[in-house]
C-alpha positions as CSV (number, residue, x, y, z in Angstrom):
1,X,-37.8,-5.4,29.9
2,X,-35.2,-6.8,27.4
3,X,-32.7,-7.7,30.1
4,X,-35.4,-9.5,32.1
5,X,-36.6,-11.4,29.0
6,X,-33.0,-12.6,28.2
7,X,-32.6,-13.8,31.8
8,X,-35.9,-15.8,31.5
9,X,-34.8,-17.3,28.1
10,X,-31.4,-18.3,29.5
11,X,-33.0,-20.1,32.5
12,X,-35.4,-21.9,30.1
13,X,-32.5,-23.0,27.9
14,X,-30.6,-24.2,31.0
15,X,-33.5,-26.4,32.0
16,X,-34.3,-27.6,28.4
17,X,-31.1,-27.4,26.3
18,X,-31.7,-26.7,22.6
19,X,-30.3,-24.7,19.8
20,X,-31.6,-21.1,19.8
21,X,-30.8,-18.0,17.9
22,X,-31.6,-14.9,19.9
23,X,-31.7,-11.3,18.7
24,X,-32.8,-8.1,20.4
25,X,-34.7,-5.3,18.6
26,X,-35.0,-7.5,15.6
27,X,-36.7,-5.8,12.6
28,X,-39.9,-7.7,11.8
29,X,-39.8,-6.6,8.2
30,X,-37.3,-9.3,7.7
31,X,-39.8,-12.0,8.9
32,X,-43.0,-11.1,7.0
33,X,-44.0,-11.5,3.4
34,X,-45.2,-7.8,3.4
35,X,-41.6,-6.8,4.3
36,X,-43.0,-4.4,6.8
37,X,-42.8,-4.1,10.6
38,X,-40.9,-2.5,13.4
39,X,-38.7,-4.2,15.9
40,X,-39.5,-7.1,18.3
41,X,-38.0,-6.6,21.7
42,X,-36.6,-10.1,21.7
43,X,-36.8,-12.5,18.8
44,X,-35.9,-16.2,19.3
45,X,-35.7,-19.1,17.0
46,X,-35.3,-22.4,18.8
47,X,-34.7,-25.9,17.5
48,X,-33.4,-29.3,18.5
49,X,-34.2,-32.1,20.9
50,X,-35.3,-29.8,23.8
51,X,-37.5,-27.6,21.6
52,X,-40.9,-28.7,23.1
53,X,-39.8,-28.5,26.7
54,X,-38.2,-25.2,26.1
55,X,-41.4,-23.7,24.6
56,X,-43.5,-25.0,27.5
57,X,-41.1,-23.6,30.1
58,X,-40.9,-20.2,28.2
59,X,-44.7,-19.9,28.0
60,X,-45.2,-20.7,31.7
61,X,-42.5,-18.2,32.7
62,X,-43.9,-15.5,30.5
63,X,-47.3,-16.2,32.1
64,X,-45.9,-15.8,35.6
65,X,-44.0,-12.7,34.7
66,X,-46.8,-11.1,32.6
67,X,-44.5,-10.9,29.5
68,X,-46.3,-10.9,26.1
69,X,-45.3,-13.6,23.6
70,X,-46.2,-13.7,20.0
71,X,-45.8,-16.9,17.9
72,X,-44.5,-16.4,14.4
73,X,-44.9,-18.8,11.5
74,X,-44.1,-17.8,8.0
75,X,-45.3,-14.2,8.4
76,X,-47.5,-14.7,5.4
77,X,-50.8,-13.4,6.7
78,X,-49.9,-10.6,9.1
79,X,-49.1,-6.9,9.2
80,X,-46.7,-6.0,12.0
81,X,-47.1,-2.5,13.3
82,X,-44.4,0.2,12.6
83,X,-43.8,0.3,16.4
84,X,-43.1,-3.5,16.4
85,X,-43.9,-6.1,18.9
86,X,-43.4,-5.9,22.6
87,X,-42.1,-8.8,24.6
88,X,-41.0,-12.0,22.8
89,X,-41.5,-13.2,19.3
90,X,-41.1,-17.0,19.2
91,X,-40.2,-17.9,15.6
92,X,-41.2,-21.5,14.7
93,X,-39.5,-21.6,11.3
94,X,-36.5,-23.7,12.5
95,X,-38.9,-26.4,13.8
96,X,-39.5,-28.1,10.5
97,X,-39.4,-31.4,8.7
98,X,-41.2,-34.7,8.6
99,X,-41.0,-36.9,11.6
100,X,-42.9,-40.2,11.1
101,X,-44.6,-42.3,8.5
102,X,-47.1,-45.0,9.4
103,X,-49.8,-47.1,7.7
104,X,-53.3,-46.1,8.8
105,X,-56.7,-47.4,8.3
106,X,-58.7,-46.9,5.1
107,X,-55.6,-47.6,3.0
108,X,-54.1,-44.2,3.8
109,X,-50.7,-43.2,5.1
110,X,-50.2,-40.6,7.8
111,X,-47.6,-37.9,7.2
112,X,-46.5,-36.1,10.4
113,X,-45.0,-32.7,9.9
114,X,-43.5,-30.2,12.4
115,X,-45.4,-27.0,12.5
116,X,-42.5,-24.8,11.2
117,X,-42.3,-26.7,7.9
118,X,-43.1,-24.6,4.9
119,X,-46.5,-25.5,3.6
120,X,-45.1,-25.6,0.0
121,X,-42.4,-27.8,1.3
122,X,-45.0,-30.1,2.9
123,X,-46.7,-30.6,-0.5
124,X,-43.3,-31.5,-2.0
125,X,-42.5,-33.9,0.9
126,X,-45.8,-35.7,0.4
127,X,-45.4,-35.9,-3.3
128,X,-41.8,-37.3,-2.9
129,X,-43.3,-40.1,-0.8
130,X,-46.0,-40.8,-3.4
131,X,-48.8,-39.5,-1.2
132,X,-51.6,-37.5,-2.5
133,X,-53.8,-34.9,-0.7
134,X,-51.6,-31.8,-0.2
135,X,-51.2,-30.8,-3.8
136,X,-53.6,-27.9,-3.5
137,X,-51.2,-26.2,-1.1
138,X,-48.4,-26.0,-3.7
139,X,-47.0,-22.5,-4.0
140,X,-48.7,-21.2,-0.8
141,X,-46.5,-19.2,1.5
142,X,-46.4,-19.8,5.3
143,X,-46.0,-22.8,7.5
144,X,-47.9,-25.9,8.5
145,X,-48.8,-24.4,11.9
146,X,-50.1,-21.1,10.3
147,X,-52.0,-23.0,7.7
148,X,-53.7,-25.1,10.4
149,X,-54.5,-22.1,12.6
150,X,-56.2,-20.4,9.6
151,X,-57.6,-23.6,8.1
152,X,-55.8,-22.6,4.8
153,X,-58.1,-23.0,1.8
154,X,-57.5,-22.8,-1.9
155,X,-58.7,-24.5,-5.1
156,X,-61.8,-25.8,-3.4
157,X,-60.0,-27.6,-0.6
158,X,-58.9,-26.8,2.9
159,X,-56.3,-28.3,5.2
160,X,-58.9,-29.7,7.6
161,X,-60.0,-32.0,4.9
162,X,-56.9,-34.2,5.5
163,X,-56.1,-33.4,9.1
164,X,-55.8,-36.4,11.4
165,X,-54.4,-35.0,14.7
166,X,-52.3,-32.2,16.1
167,X,-50.0,-31.9,19.0
168,X,-50.1,-28.5,20.7
169,X,-48.9,-26.7,23.8
170,X,-52.0,-25.3,25.3
171,X,-53.1,-23.5,28.5
172,X,-54.8,-25.8,31.0
173,X,-57.3,-23.8,33.0
174,X,-57.4,-26.3,35.9
175,X,-53.7,-26.5,36.3
176,X,-53.1,-22.9,35.4
177,X,-50.1,-23.7,33.2
178,X,-49.2,-24.7,29.7
179,X,-49.0,-28.4,28.9
180,X,-48.6,-30.5,25.8
181,X,-51.7,-32.2,24.5
182,X,-52.7,-34.2,21.4
183,X,-56.1,-33.5,19.7
184,X,-57.7,-36.1,17.4
185,X,-59.9,-34.8,14.6
186,X,-62.4,-37.5,13.5
187,X,-64.4,-34.9,11.5
188,X,-64.3,-31.2,10.7
189,X,-66.1,-30.0,13.8
190,X,-64.8,-26.6,14.9
191,X,-63.4,-25.9,11.4
192,X,-64.9,-23.5,8.9
193,X,-64.0,-20.9,6.3
194,X,-60.7,-19.4,7.6
195,X,-61.7,-20.8,11.0
196,X,-60.2,-23.5,13.2
197,X,-60.6,-24.6,16.8
198,X,-57.0,-23.5,17.4
199,X,-58.2,-19.9,17.2
200,X,-60.2,-20.5,20.3
201,X,-57.3,-22.0,22.2
202,X,-54.4,-20.3,23.9
203,X,-51.9,-22.6,22.2
204,X,-48.9,-23.3,20.0
205,X,-49.1,-26.0,17.4
206,X,-46.1,-28.3,17.5
207,X,-46.9,-30.9,14.8
208,X,-49.8,-32.3,12.9
209,X,-50.6,-35.6,11.0
210,X,-52.4,-35.8,7.7
211,X,-54.1,-38.8,6.2
212,X,-53.1,-39.1,2.6
213,X,-53.6,-41.6,-0.2
214,X,-51.1,-43.3,-2.6
215,X,-50.9,-41.3,-5.8
216,X,-49.2,-41.0,-9.1
217,X,-46.1,-38.9,-8.7
218,X,-46.1,-37.6,-12.2
219,X,-49.7,-36.5,-12.1
220,X,-49.1,-34.9,-8.6
221,X,-46.0,-33.0,-9.8
222,X,-48.0,-31.7,-12.8
223,X,-50.9,-30.6,-10.6
224,X,-48.6,-28.8,-8.2
225,X,-46.7,-27.1,-11.1
226,X,-50.0,-25.9,-12.5
227,X,-51.1,-24.4,-9.2
228,X,-47.7,-22.6,-8.7
229,X,-48.0,-21.2,-12.2
230,X,-51.6,-20.1,-11.5
231,X,-50.4,-18.2,-8.4
232,X,-47.6,-16.6,-10.5
233,X,-50.0,-15.5,-13.2
234,X,-52.3,-14.0,-10.6
235,X,-49.3,-11.9,-9.4
236,X,-48.9,-13.4,-5.9
237,X,-45.1,-13.2,-6.3
238,X,-44.6,-9.9,-8.0
239,X,-44.5,-7.7,-5.0
240,X,-44.3,-8.1,-1.2
241,X,-47.8,-8.9,-0.1
242,X,-49.9,-11.2,2.1
243,X,-52.1,-12.8,-0.5
244,X,-55.8,-12.2,-0.2
245,X,-56.6,-9.3,2.1
246,X,-60.4,-9.9,2.6
247,X,-62.4,-13.0,3.3
248,X,-64.9,-14.1,0.6
249,X,-68.5,-14.2,1.8
250,X,-71.0,-16.3,-0.2
251,X,-73.7,-13.9,0.9
252,X,-72.2,-11.2,-1.3
253,X,-72.8,-13.3,-4.4
254,X,-69.3,-12.8,-5.7
255,X,-65.6,-12.9,-4.5
256,X,-64.3,-9.9,-2.6
257,X,-61.7,-9.2,-5.3
258,X,-64.5,-9.0,-8.0
259,X,-66.4,-6.5,-5.9
260,X,-63.4,-4.3,-5.4
261,X,-62.6,-4.6,-9.1
262,X,-66.1,-3.6,-10.2
263,X,-66.0,-0.5,-8.0
264,X,-62.8,0.6,-9.8
265,X,-60.6,0.4,-6.7
266,X,-57.7,-1.6,-8.3
267,X,-54.7,0.7,-8.2
268,X,-56.0,2.7,-5.2
269,X,-53.0,3.9,-3.2
270,X,-52.1,5.1,0.3
271,X,-48.4,6.0,0.6
272,X,-46.4,3.0,-0.5
273,X,-49.4,0.6,-0.2
274,X,-51.6,-0.1,-3.3
275,X,-54.5,-2.3,-4.2
276,X,-52.8,-4.4,-6.8
277,X,-53.5,-3.3,-10.4
278,X,-53.8,-7.0,-11.3
279,X,-56.0,-8.3,-8.5
280,X,-58.6,-6.5,-6.4
281,X,-58.1,-8.6,-3.3
282,X,-54.4,-8.2,-3.0
283,X,-52.7,-5.2,-1.4
284,X,-49.0,-4.8,-2.3
285,X,-46.0,-3.0,-0.8
286,X,-44.6,-0.9,-3.6
287,X,-41.2,-0.8,-1.8
288,X,-41.6,1.9,0.8
289,X,-45.0,1.1,2.4
290,X,-45.5,1.3,6.2
291,X,-47.8,-0.8,8.2
292,X,-49.9,2.3,8.8
293,X,-50.2,2.7,5.0
294,X,-51.5,-0.9,4.7
295,X,-54.0,-0.5,7.5
296,X,-55.3,2.9,6.1
297,X,-55.7,1.4,2.7
298,X,-57.6,-1.7,4.1
299,X,-59.9,0.7,6.0
300,X,-60.5,2.9,2.9
301,X,-61.4,-0.1,0.7
302,X,-63.7,-1.4,3.4
303,X,-65.4,2.0,3.7
304,X,-65.8,2.5,-0.1
305,X,-67.2,-1.0,-0.6
306,X,-69.6,-0.6,2.3
307,X,-70.9,2.8,1.0
308,X,-71.2,1.7,-2.7
309,X,-72.4,-1.9,-2.3
310,X,-73.5,-2.3,1.3
311,X,-71.0,-5.1,2.0
312,X,-68.9,-5.3,5.1
313,X,-65.7,-6.8,4.0
314,X,-63.8,-8.7,6.8
315,X,-60.0,-8.6,6.6
316,X,-58.3,-12.0,6.4
317,X,-54.9,-10.6,7.3
318,X,-54.1,-10.0,11.0
319,X,-52.7,-6.7,12.3
320,X,-50.3,-7.5,15.1
321,X,-47.9,-5.7,17.4
322,X,-48.2,-2.3,19.1
323,X,-50.6,-0.1,17.3
């Protein structure tokens, strides 16, 4: 399998030259915020002028050859299995940076960001240009692409609030191949809590544009610093973790973390995985946790909450790879 994959990658690079780092049996623990995960058969991180064409070519060849391909962003919302990921892991993190600024209607500017750009970096880039609208994302781990896919939300705002358009590689049913398309977003149709239309597509997000307004840099910097400090106080950076584990459901009447806390489940442990003593909706890796530990603890918390309170908690984190 690995030999076949490498041959496919080499052919795609020949047709669409770009910079690419390629590793076989790459430990995924080095690419996730949980610091957990077995090896990927082949991990590749492309960048450069031929990036988009290379990705289209690779996706179509994987489709023809029935080779699985997983798209990796910041690794901030996933648990990779101890067995790892079969096929190809396409790491988007090298595909980063701002590409274009242009004046738009409604006295707003449009900031276009490549999908591998860190979401915290995106907030900084906007602020540096004096554009307001992304401050709520300060301190958040992950990439622009991952934030769009999950419709990242915090401090009462979500990324779809400022999204203008996105360019994606998506599967075209009629042509039976992957092509590049641009989707305009006039409103928030298809978006919801931790939900985006990208989740219904077979696609890779390449870039996105955000409509932002002129702002006061000093006020924006203070706002972002406050949000980063708030995350730090809440313990988001103390241990390897993936942030909130469970989605909040307004029907429960209170946040998932509060429900877990009130049931006395903070500190609950499975192997090296633990419900954070400082936050009910964060599970941490104490240093030697396995993916199986994380999954078992998630399931135990779900079961205990369901039995005690009748609530069916839905995980926000994604379990990927070979389970």
